[in-house]
C-alpha positions as CSV (number, residue, x, y, z in Angstrom):
1,M,80.9,3.2,117.3
2,S,81.0,0.6,120.1
3,G,79.9,1.7,123.5
4,P,80.1,0.1,126.9
5,D,76.8,-1.7,126.4
6,S,76.7,-1.9,122.6
7,P,78.6,-3.2,119.6
8,A,79.0,-1.0,116.6
9,S,76.6,-0.8,113.7
10,G,74.7,-4.0,113.0
11,Y,70.9,-4.7,112.5
12,L,69.5,-8.2,112.1
13,L,66.5,-8.7,109.8
14,T,64.5,-11.9,110.2
15,G,61.2,-13.2,108.9
16,P,59.4,-16.4,107.8
17,D,61.2,-18.3,105.0
18,M,64.0,-15.9,104.6
19,T,67.8,-16.1,105.1
20,P,68.6,-13.9,108.2
21,T,70.2,-10.7,106.9
22,V,72.5,-8.4,108.9
23,I,72.7,-4.8,107.8
24,D,76.2,-3.6,108.5
25,F,78.8,-5.7,110.5
26,G,80.8,-3.4,112.8
27,P,83.0,-4.4,115.7
28,G,81.2,-6.5,118.3
29,V,78.4,-7.6,115.9
30,L,79.8,-11.2,115.4
31,G,79.7,-11.8,119.1
32,A,76.2,-10.3,119.7
33,L,74.8,-12.2,116.7
34,Q,75.6,-15.5,118.4
35,R,73.0,-14.8,121.1
36,Y,70.3,-15.2,118.4
37,L,71.6,-17.6,115.7
38,D,74.5,-19.2,114.0
39,P,76.5,-16.4,112.2
40,G,77.2,-18.9,109.4
41,E,73.5,-18.7,108.5
42,V,73.4,-15.0,107.6
43,D,73.6,-12.8,104.5
44,I,74.8,-9.2,104.8
45,F,73.9,-5.8,103.5
46,L,76.8,-3.3,103.8
47,T,76.0,0.4,103.6
48,H,79.7,1.5,103.5
49,L,83.2,0.5,104.6
50,H,84.1,2.7,107.5
51,A,85.5,0.5,110.3
52,D,82.4,0.8,112.6
53,H,80.2,-0.7,109.9
54,C,82.2,-3.6,108.6
55,L,85.3,-4.7,110.6
56,D,83.8,-7.8,112.1
57,L,83.6,-9.3,108.6
58,P,87.2,-10.8,108.8
59,G,86.0,-12.7,111.9
60,L,83.0,-14.0,110.0
61,L,85.4,-15.3,107.3
62,V,87.2,-17.3,110.0
63,W,83.8,-18.6,111.3
64,R,82.7,-19.8,107.9
65,R,86.1,-21.3,107.0
66,Y,87.1,-23.1,110.2
67,H,84.0,-23.9,112.1
68,P,83.9,-27.7,112.7
69,N,80.4,-27.8,111.2
70,P,80.8,-25.1,108.5
71,P,77.8,-23.7,106.6
72,T,77.0,-25.0,103.2
73,G,77.1,-22.6,100.3
74,K,78.3,-19.0,100.4
75,A,77.0,-15.9,102.3
76,I,75.7,-13.2,100.0
77,V,77.4,-9.8,100.8
78,Q,75.7,-6.9,99.0
79,G,77.8,-3.8,99.4
80,P,80.0,-1.1,97.9
81,S,82.0,-1.9,94.8
82,D,85.3,-2.2,96.6
83,S,84.1,-4.4,99.4
84,A,86.1,-7.5,98.4
85,L,89.3,-5.5,98.2
86,R,88.9,-3.5,101.4
87,I,87.7,-6.5,103.6
88,G,90.3,-8.7,101.8
89,N,93.1,-6.3,102.9
90,A,91.9,-6.3,106.5
91,S,91.7,-10.1,106.5
92,A,95.0,-10.8,104.8
93,E,97.8,-12.8,106.6
94,I,100.4,-10.3,105.5
95,G,100.3,-6.5,105.0
96,G,99.9,-5.5,101.4
97,E,98.1,-8.7,100.4
98,C,94.4,-9.3,99.9
99,D,92.5,-12.3,101.2
100,D,90.3,-13.7,98.4
101,W,87.0,-14.3,100.2
102,S,85.3,-15.8,97.2
103,D,85.5,-19.3,98.8
104,V,82.9,-18.4,101.3
105,I,81.4,-15.1,100.1
106,D,79.2,-14.3,97.0
107,M,80.0,-10.6,96.6
108,R,77.4,-8.4,94.8
109,A,77.9,-4.6,94.4
110,W,75.0,-2.2,94.9
111,E,73.7,-0.5,91.8
112,E,72.3,3.0,92.4
113,G,68.5,2.8,92.5
114,A,68.3,-0.9,91.4
115,E,65.7,-3.1,93.1
116,V,67.3,-6.2,94.6
117,P,65.0,-9.1,95.6
118,F,65.6,-11.1,98.8
119,G,63.6,-13.4,100.9
120,P,60.0,-14.3,100.0
121,G,59.0,-11.3,98.0
122,H,61.0,-8.6,99.8
123,T,63.1,-6.0,98.0
124,V,65.9,-3.6,98.8
125,V,66.9,-0.4,96.9
126,A,70.2,1.3,97.6
127,R,70.8,5.1,97.1
128,R,74.0,7.0,97.4
129,M,74.3,9.1,100.5
130,Y,76.4,12.2,101.4
131,H,79.3,10.6,103.3
132,P,83.0,10.4,102.5
133,P,83.4,6.8,101.1
134,E,81.0,5.1,98.7
135,S,78.0,5.0,101.0
136,Y,74.4,3.9,100.7
137,G,71.0,4.3,102.4
138,L,68.7,1.3,102.0
139,R,64.9,1.2,101.3
140,I,63.5,-2.2,102.2
141,T,60.0,-3.1,101.1
142,T,58.5,-6.3,102.6
143,A,56.2,-8.7,100.7
144,T,53.3,-7.1,102.5
145,G,54.3,-3.6,101.3
146,R,55.6,-2.3,104.6
147,V,58.7,-0.1,104.2
148,L,61.8,0.3,106.4
149,V,64.4,2.9,105.4
150,Y,67.9,2.9,106.9
151,T,69.9,6.1,106.2
152,G,73.3,4.5,106.9
153,D,75.8,7.3,107.5
154,T,75.0,10.5,105.7
155,A,74.6,14.3,106.0
156,L,71.5,16.0,104.6
157,C,71.1,15.5,100.8
158,P,68.2,15.3,98.4
159,A,68.6,11.5,98.1
160,V,68.0,10.8,101.8
161,F,64.6,12.7,101.6
162,E,63.7,10.7,98.5
163,L,64.7,7.4,100.0
164,A,62.6,8.0,103.2
165,E,59.5,9.2,101.3
166,G,56.4,7.6,102.9
167,A,58.4,4.9,104.9
168,D,56.6,3.2,107.7
169,I,59.8,3.2,109.7
170,L,62.8,5.4,109.3
171,L,66.0,4.2,111.0
172,S,68.1,7.2,111.0
173,E,71.6,8.0,112.2
174,A,71.8,10.9,114.5
175,S,75.5,11.2,115.5
176,W,75.4,14.6,117.2
177,T,73.4,17.5,118.4
178,H,72.6,20.3,116.0
179,D,75.5,22.8,115.9
180,P,76.2,23.4,112.1
181,A,78.9,26.0,112.7
182,N,81.0,23.6,114.7
183,R,80.3,20.3,112.8
184,P,82.3,19.1,109.8
185,P,80.1,19.2,106.7
186,G,79.1,16.2,104.6
187,I,79.4,13.5,107.3
188,H,76.5,12.9,109.7
189,L,73.1,14.0,110.8
190,S,72.0,15.7,114.0
191,G,68.8,14.9,115.9
192,T,67.3,18.0,114.4
193,E,68.1,16.9,110.9
194,A,66.8,13.3,111.4
195,G,63.6,14.9,112.6
196,M,63.4,17.1,109.5
197,I,63.8,14.2,107.2
198,A,61.1,12.2,109.0
199,A,58.7,15.2,108.9
200,R,59.3,16.1,105.3
201,A,59.2,12.5,104.1
202,G,56.0,11.8,106.0
203,V,57.3,8.6,107.7
204,G,55.2,6.7,110.2
205,E,57.9,6.3,112.9
206,L,61.4,7.6,113.5
207,L,64.0,5.4,115.1
208,L,67.3,7.0,116.0
209,T,70.6,5.1,116.0
210,H,74.4,5.7,115.6
211,I,74.5,7.9,118.7
212,P,78.1,7.8,120.0
213,P,78.9,7.4,123.7
214,W,79.8,11.0,124.1
215,T,76.6,12.4,122.7
216,S,73.5,12.8,124.9
217,R,70.7,10.5,123.7
218,E,68.2,12.6,125.5
219,D,69.3,15.8,123.7
220,V,69.2,14.0,120.3
221,I,65.7,12.7,121.0
222,A,64.5,16.1,122.1
223,E,65.9,17.7,118.9
224,A,64.1,15.1,116.7
225,K,60.8,15.5,118.5
226,A,61.0,19.3,118.0
227,Q,60.9,18.6,114.2
228,F,58.7,15.5,113.9
229,S,55.3,15.0,115.5
230,G,55.2,11.3,115.1
231,P,56.7,8.6,117.4
232,V,60.4,9.0,118.0
233,H,62.6,6.5,119.8
234,A,66.4,5.8,120.2
235,V,67.1,2.1,119.7
236,S,69.0,0.0,122.1
237,P,71.0,-3.2,121.8
238,G,68.9,-6.3,121.5
239,E,65.7,-4.4,120.9
240,V,63.2,-6.0,118.5
241,I,61.2,-3.8,116.1
242,E,58.4,-5.3,114.0
243,I,58.2,-3.9,110.5
């Protein structure tokens, strides 16, 4: 969710000879993206369709359609199977209608466990996570063999441990402190659980994200460090991480 100093979920991947790719596109991402590049230049990976992960996409459709110097070609959006319908409903002029975004978007649905190539030799694999809508975590392998895993939104499940196995960097949600008796099941991870995943999967570094404004970053970090002996850091807006 957005905070006073941060847009909602959105992570920019860049590298030599690749189309810049934004992982998730929550409220505020379109504005923040303009500090770094033209939003018309990006492709998008969507993990799921909760509002805080996708609802700046209708604004991107406006950008691509009506910019005086519009981008050529279509943006690739790789996401859940109902992305065109859900974003189309949000972007429609009239309630109950669906904006057909196929004029500016090349929509491709994730297939569980399938390797999807992008950029010069990079790949991404999506795995279903434990979260109410159709939700995915992503395992990105660079051309040099470095691995970034992003949990998306999830609770503990076997797939998240498998996804994270041996990753160089684990970007994990940590939405609350650890209090299982008072947390709804099947939605999010605590700092403790993010640290457990990092430790069991043998990752190189744990980056914490998706910490809402009402949750103490310091407490979440401390929980993760109690479980994982490697580097732990809570990411901040505009921060650059080299994979």
